C-alpha positions as CSV (number, residue, x, y, z in Angstrom):
1,M,19.8,33.4,-29.7
2,D,16.3,33.6,-28.6
3,Y,16.5,32.1,-25.1
4,R,12.9,31.5,-24.8
5,D,12.9,27.8,-25.3
6,L,15.6,27.6,-22.4
7,A,13.5,29.3,-20.4
8,A,10.5,26.8,-21.3
9,D,12.5,23.8,-20.6
10,L,14.1,25.1,-17.2
11,L,10.8,25.8,-16.1
12,R,9.3,22.1,-16.8
13,Q,12.6,21.1,-14.8
14,A,11.2,23.2,-11.8
15,R,8.4,21.6,-12.0
16,A,9.6,18.4,-12.0
17,S,11.6,19.3,-8.7
18,G,8.4,20.0,-7.0
19,T,8.0,23.7,-7.4
20,D,4.9,25.2,-7.3
21,A,5.3,28.2,-9.0
22,A,8.9,29.9,-10.9
23,D,10.1,32.5,-13.1
24,V,13.2,32.9,-15.2
25,L,14.7,36.1,-16.5
26,V,17.4,35.7,-18.9
27,G,19.6,38.9,-20.1
28,E,22.5,39.1,-22.8
29,G,24.0,42.1,-23.9
30,T,27.0,43.9,-25.2
31,D,29.0,47.3,-23.8
32,F,31.2,49.6,-25.5
33,T,32.6,52.3,-23.6
34,V,35.5,54.9,-24.8
35,T,37.0,57.7,-23.1
36,V,39.1,60.8,-24.0
37,R,41.4,62.7,-22.4
38,K,43.0,66.2,-23.6
39,G,42.8,64.4,-26.8
40,E,43.8,60.6,-26.2
41,V,42.1,57.9,-25.8
42,E,42.7,57.2,-22.3
43,T,40.2,53.8,-21.8
44,L,38.6,51.7,-24.1
45,K,36.5,49.0,-23.2
46,E,34.2,46.6,-24.8
47,A,32.6,43.6,-23.5
48,G,29.1,41.2,-23.9
49,S,28.0,39.3,-20.6
50,K,25.0,37.1,-20.3
51,A,23.2,35.9,-17.0
52,L,20.2,34.0,-16.1
53,G,18.5,33.8,-12.9
54,V,15.4,31.4,-11.4
55,R,12.7,32.5,-8.8
56,A,11.0,29.2,-7.6
57,F,8.0,29.1,-5.3
58,V,6.9,26.1,-3.0
59,G,3.8,27.3,-1.4
60,R,4.5,30.9,-0.3
61,R,8.2,30.1,0.2
62,S,10.7,31.5,-2.5
63,A,14.1,31.6,-3.6
64,T,16.3,33.6,-6.3
65,S,19.5,32.4,-7.6
66,Y,21.5,33.1,-11.3
67,T,24.6,32.0,-12.9
68,S,26.4,33.2,-15.9
69,D,27.2,29.3,-17.0
70,F,24.7,28.3,-19.6
71,S,26.3,24.3,-19.8
72,P,22.9,22.0,-19.6
73,S,24.1,20.5,-16.0
74,A,25.0,23.9,-14.4
75,L,20.8,25.1,-15.1
76,A,19.8,21.8,-14.1
77,A,22.2,22.2,-10.3
78,L,21.0,25.4,-10.5
79,V,17.2,24.8,-11.1
80,A,17.5,22.2,-8.7
81,D,19.1,24.0,-5.8
82,T,16.6,27.2,-6.4
83,V,14.1,24.8,-5.4
84,D,15.6,23.1,-2.8
85,M,16.6,26.3,-1.4
86,A,13.0,27.6,-1.3
87,R,11.3,24.8,0.6
88,V,13.6,26.0,3.9
89,T,13.1,29.6,3.8
90,G,10.4,31.4,5.9
91,E,6.9,31.7,4.5
92,D,5.6,35.1,3.4
93,P,1.8,35.4,2.7
94,A,2.8,37.8,-0.3
95,A,5.4,35.7,-2.1
96,G,4.5,34.6,-5.5
97,L,3.9,35.4,-9.0
98,P,1.7,37.6,-10.3
99,D,-2.3,36.8,-9.8
100,E,-3.0,38.4,-13.6
101,L,-1.4,36.5,-16.7
102,V,-1.2,38.9,-19.6
103,P,0.1,37.5,-22.7
104,A,3.0,39.3,-23.8
105,E,2.2,42.0,-26.6
106,D,3.5,42.5,-30.1
107,V,4.1,46.1,-29.3
108,D,7.1,48.4,-31.0
109,L,8.2,51.2,-28.4
110,G,11.3,51.6,-30.8
111,M,13.5,50.4,-28.3
112,F,15.7,48.8,-30.2
113,D,18.4,51.1,-33.3
114,P,21.0,49.1,-34.6
115,S,22.8,52.6,-35.5
116,P,25.1,52.7,-32.4
117,A,26.5,49.3,-33.2
118,A,27.0,50.4,-36.5
119,L,29.5,53.1,-35.8
120,P,32.9,52.0,-36.8
121,T,35.4,52.4,-33.7
122,A,37.5,55.2,-35.3
123,E,34.1,57.3,-35.3
124,R,33.1,56.6,-31.5
125,I,36.5,57.8,-30.9
126,E,35.8,60.8,-32.7
127,R,33.2,62.2,-31.6
128,A,34.3,61.8,-28.0
129,R,37.5,63.6,-29.4
130,R,35.5,66.7,-30.9
131,A,33.3,67.1,-27.5
132,E,36.1,67.2,-25.5
133,A,38.0,69.8,-28.3
134,A,34.8,71.9,-28.3
135,A,34.8,72.3,-24.7
136,L,38.8,73.2,-24.4
137,E,38.2,75.5,-27.0
138,A,35.4,77.6,-25.6
139,S,37.2,79.3,-23.4
140,P,41.4,80.4,-22.0
141,E,39.7,80.1,-18.6
142,I,39.1,76.1,-19.6
143,T,42.4,74.5,-19.1
144,N,41.7,71.1,-18.4
145,S,39.5,68.1,-18.8
146,Q,38.6,65.0,-17.0
147,G,37.4,63.5,-20.5
148,A,34.9,62.9,-22.8
149,T,33.1,59.2,-22.7
150,Y,30.9,57.9,-25.9
151,G,29.1,55.1,-25.0
152,S,27.0,52.3,-26.4
153,G,25.2,48.9,-25.4
154,E,22.7,46.4,-26.6
155,D,20.6,44.2,-24.6
156,T,18.2,41.3,-25.0
157,I,15.9,40.4,-22.2
158,V,13.9,37.5,-21.9
159,L,10.9,36.7,-19.2
160,A,9.3,33.3,-18.6
161,N,7.1,32.1,-15.7
162,S,5.2,29.0,-15.4
163,R,1.9,30.7,-15.7
164,G,2.2,30.8,-19.3
165,F,4.0,33.8,-19.7
166,S,6.9,34.1,-22.5
167,G,8.4,37.2,-23.5
168,R,11.4,38.8,-25.2
169,Y,12.5,42.3,-26.1
170,R,15.5,44.2,-27.3
171,T,17.1,47.0,-26.2
172,S,19.9,49.7,-27.5
173,S,21.2,53.0,-26.0
174,V,23.9,55.5,-27.0
175,S,25.4,58.2,-24.8
176,L,28.0,61.3,-25.0
177,S,29.7,63.1,-21.7
178,V,32.5,65.7,-21.3
179,V,33.4,66.7,-18.2
180,P,36.1,70.1,-18.6
181,V,37.7,72.0,-16.0
182,A,38.0,75.7,-15.4
183,E,40.5,78.0,-13.8
184,R,40.6,81.1,-12.4
185,D,42.6,82.9,-9.4
186,G,43.6,79.6,-8.8
187,A,40.0,78.3,-8.3
188,M,39.2,75.3,-10.0
189,E,35.5,74.3,-10.8
190,R,34.2,71.4,-13.0
191,D,30.9,70.2,-14.6
192,Y,29.2,68.2,-17.2
193,W,27.2,67.9,-20.1
194,Y,25.5,65.0,-21.8
195,T,23.1,63.5,-24.7
196,T,21.6,60.0,-24.4
197,G,19.0,57.7,-26.8
198,R,18.3,55.1,-28.3
199,G,20.2,55.6,-31.4
200,L,22.8,58.3,-33.1
201,A,20.1,60.1,-34.3
202,D,18.5,61.1,-30.8
203,L,22.6,62.4,-30.0
204,L,22.8,66.2,-30.2
205,P,26.1,66.9,-31.8
206,P,29.7,66.3,-29.9
207,E,30.5,70.1,-30.7
208,E,26.9,71.3,-28.9
209,V,27.9,68.9,-25.9
210,G,31.1,70.4,-25.3
211,R,30.0,74.2,-25.5
212,E,27.2,73.3,-23.1
213,A,29.7,71.6,-20.6
214,A,31.8,74.3,-21.0
215,A,29.3,77.0,-20.5
216,R,27.8,75.1,-17.3
217,T,31.3,75.2,-16.1
218,L,32.3,78.8,-16.7
219,R,29.4,79.9,-14.8
220,R,30.8,78.3,-11.7
221,L,33.7,80.4,-11.3
222,G,34.0,82.8,-8.8
223,A,31.6,81.2,-6.9
224,R,30.8,82.0,-2.8
225,K,28.4,81.4,0.0
226,A,25.9,82.9,0.5
227,A,24.6,84.5,3.6
228,T,22.4,82.3,6.0
229,C,18.9,83.2,5.1
230,E,14.9,82.4,4.3
231,A,14.6,82.8,0.2
232,P,13.0,80.7,-2.7
233,V,14.8,78.5,-4.5
234,V,14.6,77.5,-8.1
235,F,15.7,74.3,-8.9
236,D,17.1,73.5,-12.4
237,P,16.1,70.6,-14.3
238,E,18.9,68.6,-13.7
239,T,18.3,69.2,-9.8
240,A,14.3,68.7,-10.1
241,A,14.7,65.5,-11.6
242,E,17.0,64.6,-8.2
243,L,14.0,66.0,-6.1
244,L,11.7,64.2,-8.5
245,G,13.5,60.9,-7.9
246,Q,13.2,61.2,-3.8
247,V,9.1,61.4,-4.5
248,F,9.0,58.1,-6.8
249,R,10.8,56.7,-3.6
250,A,8.1,58.2,-1.0
251,L,5.4,57.0,-3.5
252,S,6.9,53.2,-3.7
253,G,4.6,50.3,-2.2
254,Y,7.7,49.4,-0.1
255,S,7.9,52.5,1.4
256,V,4.4,52.4,2.4
257,F,4.2,48.8,3.7
258,R,7.7,49.6,5.8
259,N,6.4,52.8,7.2
260,A,9.2,54.6,5.4
261,T,7.3,57.6,4.0
262,F,5.3,60.7,4.7
263,L,2.8,59.4,2.2
264,K,1.5,56.8,4.1
265,D,-2.4,56.4,4.4
266,R,-2.7,59.6,2.0
267,V,-4.2,58.3,-0.9
268,G,-7.1,61.1,-2.3
269,E,-5.2,63.4,0.1
270,Q,-3.8,67.1,-1.9
271,V,-0.3,66.2,-0.9
272,A,1.4,68.6,-3.4
273,S,0.5,72.0,-5.1
274,P,-1.9,71.8,-7.9
275,L,0.8,72.4,-9.9
276,L,2.5,69.3,-9.7
277,T,1.8,66.1,-11.4
278,L,3.8,63.2,-11.8
279,V,3.8,60.4,-14.4
280,D,5.8,57.5,-15.1
281,D,5.1,56.1,-18.6
282,G,6.7,52.9,-19.5
283,R,4.9,53.0,-23.2
284,V,7.1,56.5,-24.3
285,R,8.1,56.2,-27.9
286,R,12.1,55.3,-27.6
287,G,12.0,56.1,-24.2
288,L,15.2,55.4,-22.4
289,G,12.8,53.7,-19.8
290,S,10.0,51.9,-21.8
291,R,10.0,48.3,-22.1
292,P,6.4,46.1,-23.0
293,F,6.5,44.3,-20.0
294,D,8.0,45.2,-16.8
295,G,9.9,42.3,-14.6
296,E,7.1,39.9,-13.6
297,G,5.8,40.2,-17.1
298,L,3.0,42.6,-16.3
299,P,2.2,45.0,-19.2
300,T,3.8,48.5,-18.5
301,R,1.3,51.4,-18.4
302,R,1.3,55.3,-18.0
303,N,1.1,56.0,-14.2
304,V,0.1,59.2,-12.9
305,P,0.1,58.5,-9.1
306,L,0.2,62.3,-8.3
307,E,-2.6,64.2,-10.0
308,A,-2.7,68.2,-9.6
309,G,-0.9,67.5,-6.1
310,V,-3.7,65.0,-5.1
311,L,-2.1,61.7,-4.3
312,R,-4.0,59.1,-6.5
313,H,-2.3,56.1,-5.7
314,Y,0.9,54.2,-5.1
315,L,3.7,52.3,-7.6
316,C,3.6,48.6,-6.9
317,D,4.9,45.3,-7.6
318,S,3.1,42.1,-6.9
319,Y,4.7,41.9,-3.8
320,S,4.6,45.3,-2.4
321,A,0.6,45.5,-3.6
322,R,-0.3,42.6,-1.8
323,K,1.5,44.2,1.5
324,I,-0.6,47.1,1.3
325,G,-3.7,45.5,0.0
326,A,-3.5,47.2,-3.6
327,R,-2.8,46.6,-7.1
328,P,0.2,46.1,-9.3
329,T,0.9,49.1,-11.6
330,G,3.3,47.3,-13.8
331,S,6.3,49.0,-11.8
332,A,8.2,46.0,-11.4
333,R,12.0,46.1,-11.8
334,R,14.2,42.9,-11.4
335,S,17.9,42.1,-12.4
336,V,19.2,38.1,-12.9
337,A,20.0,38.3,-9.6
338,G,17.0,39.7,-7.1
339,A,13.7,39.7,-6.5
340,P,11.7,42.1,-8.5
341,T,11.2,45.5,-6.6
342,V,9.5,48.8,-7.6
343,G,11.6,50.7,-10.4
344,S,10.7,53.7,-12.5
345,S,10.3,53.8,-16.9
346,N,10.2,56.9,-18.0
347,L,9.8,59.3,-14.9
348,S,9.0,62.8,-14.8
349,F,7.1,66.0,-13.0
350,A,4.3,67.4,-16.2
351,R,5.2,70.5,-17.9
352,G,4.2,73.6,-16.5
353,E,2.8,76.7,-18.2
354,T,5.7,78.9,-16.9
355,P,8.9,79.6,-19.5
356,P,11.9,78.6,-17.1
357,E,13.3,82.9,-17.5
358,E,10.2,84.1,-16.1
359,I,10.3,81.5,-13.0
360,V,13.9,83.6,-12.6
361,A,12.7,86.6,-13.2
362,G,9.9,86.1,-10.4
363,V,12.5,86.1,-7.4
364,E,13.4,89.2,-5.9
365,R,16.3,87.3,-4.0
366,G,16.9,83.8,-4.1
367,L,19.1,80.7,-5.1
368,Y,18.9,79.1,-8.6
369,V,20.5,75.5,-8.1
370,T,22.2,73.3,-10.3
371,D,24.6,70.8,-8.4
372,L,23.9,68.9,-5.3
373,I,25.7,67.4,-3.3
374,G,25.3,64.3,-1.0
375,F,21.9,62.8,0.4
376,G,20.1,64.1,3.0
377,V,16.3,63.1,2.7
378,D,14.2,61.2,5.6
379,L,11.2,60.0,3.7
380,V,9.2,58.8,6.9
381,S,9.8,62.9,8.6
382,G,10.2,64.7,5.3
383,D,13.1,66.3,6.4
384,Y,15.6,67.3,3.7
385,S,19.3,68.8,3.7
386,Q,21.2,69.0,1.1
387,G,24.6,70.9,-0.1
388,A,23.9,72.6,-3.7
389,A,25.7,75.1,-5.7
390,G,24.4,77.1,-8.1
391,Q,23.4,81.3,-8.8
392,W,22.2,83.8,-6.7
393,I,19.0,85.7,-7.9
394,E,18.7,89.4,-7.3
395,K,15.7,91.1,-8.6
396,G,15.3,88.4,-10.9
397,R,18.5,88.4,-12.3
398,F,21.7,86.1,-11.8
399,V,24.3,87.8,-10.1
400,H,27.3,85.7,-8.9
401,P,27.8,82.1,-8.8
402,V,27.5,80.5,-5.1
403,H,28.8,77.5,-3.6
404,E,29.0,75.7,0.0
405,V,26.0,76.6,1.0
406,T,23.3,74.0,2.6
407,I,19.1,74.3,1.2
408,A,17.3,72.4,4.1
409,G,13.6,72.2,4.7
410,N,11.0,69.5,4.8
411,L,10.0,67.7,1.4
412,E,6.3,67.4,2.3
413,Q,6.0,71.1,3.0
414,M,8.5,72.0,-0.6
415,L,5.8,69.8,-2.3
416,V,3.5,72.0,-1.6
417,D,4.9,75.6,-1.8
418,V,6.1,75.0,-5.5
419,D,4.4,78.0,-7.2
420,A,6.0,77.4,-10.3
421,V,6.5,74.7,-12.9
422,G,8.5,75.5,-16.1
423,T,8.0,74.5,-19.6
424,D,11.6,73.1,-20.2
425,L,10.6,69.3,-19.7
426,V,13.4,67.8,-21.9
427,F,14.3,63.7,-21.4
428,R,18.1,63.4,-21.5
429,G,17.9,59.8,-19.8
430,S,14.9,57.6,-18.2
431,S,13.6,60.7,-15.7
432,A,13.4,64.6,-16.5
433,S,11.8,67.4,-15.1
434,P,11.3,70.9,-15.9
435,T,12.3,73.5,-13.7
436,L,10.6,74.1,-10.1
437,R,10.8,77.4,-8.2
438,I,9.8,76.1,-4.0
439,K,8.5,79.7,-2.6
440,K,10.9,79.6,0.8
441,M,13.7,76.8,1.6
442,T,16.5,77.8,4.8
443,I,19.9,78.4,2.6
444,S,22.6,78.1,5.3
445,G,26.0,79.5,3.8
446,R,28.2,82.2,5.7
């Protein structure tokens, strides 16, 4: 069903109720998930959902509400109640719809692929079984499994506002993951691997997923603590992507106006290594973060807020842009249950020029990180401390696995100290990073 007519009708009702501006967001979707453990189906879930959110403005006062009841009487009451709530909320000079109005574009980003929904349920289950079986068969030391999960879904989004914007897009997604458990000398370790995409052709073969998950698990066996020291730290692509997420938060306009980032008032400055460029691109074809317009109806685009280590701009929706005197960057994310905020699309550190094996080979003594535990980043001061696991490097070679260590530094200095960026940028989701090496951090172990 196309909900654009419904959204237009609710906007007319909002105007009749006395609102100065409003928008309506409708989301409808289906989700399928099956988990297989030791060859047997453990859980299987298939569900559909739909919800609608209304945001109303009376002057610079605003309110947001949502419902999953699409009956005419419920929607009429929702609109009237939202407008009434807006009248009694506090005034906020930054509140309002986007100042710019750009008509919805007819652009094909390859966001929808019918193949996941067309796959019979039995074959979905079989893909999970094959992935788990490949992991269990990889080694006698793979003794158990926390399961393999196959998931898929479809979503339709409609957004309309009282300034004349009306847009719609449809997405699909599919994923397969497996979590094997290995045991040696009474000690157990686990790890995982996964594959994601818009359609079945984007996925790795189930056996490849299972074998990679097993290899990642086996390499953790025999782990021990490292001695406390200062040494280079290499983040593998998965953990480097977590670091990327912290940098994204520091670049958000919300962090800036809340004085919650060490990057406040640094536009135009060299804030990171010249090797680092951060890209957030909402127009990557078949990208899992792609969409033609953002959560406010502004067109998405390719943003490069950090270019060769220089801070070029912050990432903003309309509200945060008004708060800091900037322009929105097409970065608004919104669920039906709330107001927009800043979110990423297809986020990455740009590909570097050094093969990952050369990055490791260039370390005389240091840590290769494959897992981060906990949350230990203060974006105001930049102080960084997280639990870590990985591989110890001696003379450019992995010598033994490491666990129960803490890596610490300051995120601001860590960005400056990046001295190698890998060629191994591969998107496995909506964010990705190549291998990164930081020339010195504190490693706390035994």
